[in-house]
C-alpha positions in Angstrom: 0.2 0.2 -0.2 1.7 3.1 -0.9 0.9 6.8 0.4 -2.2 8.6 -0.7 0.4 11.8 -2.3 3.7 10.2 -3.1 6.5 11.9 -0.8 10.1 13.3 -2.1 12.5 10.3 -1.6 14.2 12.6 1.0 11.2 12.0 3.0 11.1 8.1 3.3 13.8 5.8 5.1 16.2 4.2 3.1 16.0 0.3 3.7 19.4 -0.3 3.1 20.5 2.3 5.5 17.8 0.7 8.8 18.3 -3.2 7.8 21.8 -3.1 6.7 24.0 -0.8 5.3 23.9 2.1 2.4 26.9 2.4 0.2 25.8 5.0 -1.2 26.4 6.5 2.0 25.3 11.0 1.9 25.1 10.3 -2.0 21.5 8.7 -1.7 18.8 9.8 -2.2 16.7 8.6 0.9 15.9 9.2 4.4 19.0 8.4 6.7 17.9 9.2 10.3 20.2 8.2 13.5 17.7 9.4 15.8 15.0 6.8 14.0 17.4 3.8 13.9 16.2 2.9 17.5 12.1 2.9 16.7 10.0 0.5 15.6 7.0 2.8 15.1 6.2 4.6 12.1 5.3 8.1 11.9 1.5 8.6 11.8 1.7 11.8 10.9 4.0 10.1 7.6 1.7 7.2 7.0 -0.9 10.1 6.0 1.5 12.3 4.1 1.9 15.1 6.4 5.2 15.0 7.8 8.1 16.7 6.0 10.5 16.5 8.6 13.8 14.9 7.7 14.7 14.3 11.8 11.7 13.3 12.8 12.5 10.7 15.3 9.9 7.5 13.7 9.7 5.1 10.9 9.5 6.9 7.4 9.0 3.4 6.4 6.0 0.2 6.9 7.6 -2.4 8.7 6.7 -5.8 8.4 9.1 -7.0 11.7 10.7 -5.0 14.7 14.2 -4.5 13.5 15.3 -7.7 15.5 13.8 -10.0 13.3 14.3 -8.4 9.9 17.3 -10.8 8.8 19.9 -8.7 6.4 18.9 -9.0 2.9 22.5 -9.5 1.6 23.5 -12.0 3.7 20.8 -14.1 3.2 20.9 -13.7 -0.6 25.0 -13.4 -1.2 28.3 -15.0 -0.5 30.6 -13.2 1.6 34.0 -13.2 0.5 
């Protein structure tokens, strides 16, 4: 399910930043908010396309499972050399 109005990428969380490692760093188009790393709750305003705060401490993505229960995509699908 998508939000009613598509927000800019810089207001949407980077999946790799929150669940693994984003190799793009500062050049990534998506949001990297350290204060949101410890939160497992999605911002209610973001769900309504009303949160425009890049420093919001709540998550700006739909969370299927708590981070502690989500396995790293790269560890599952790629061999580490």
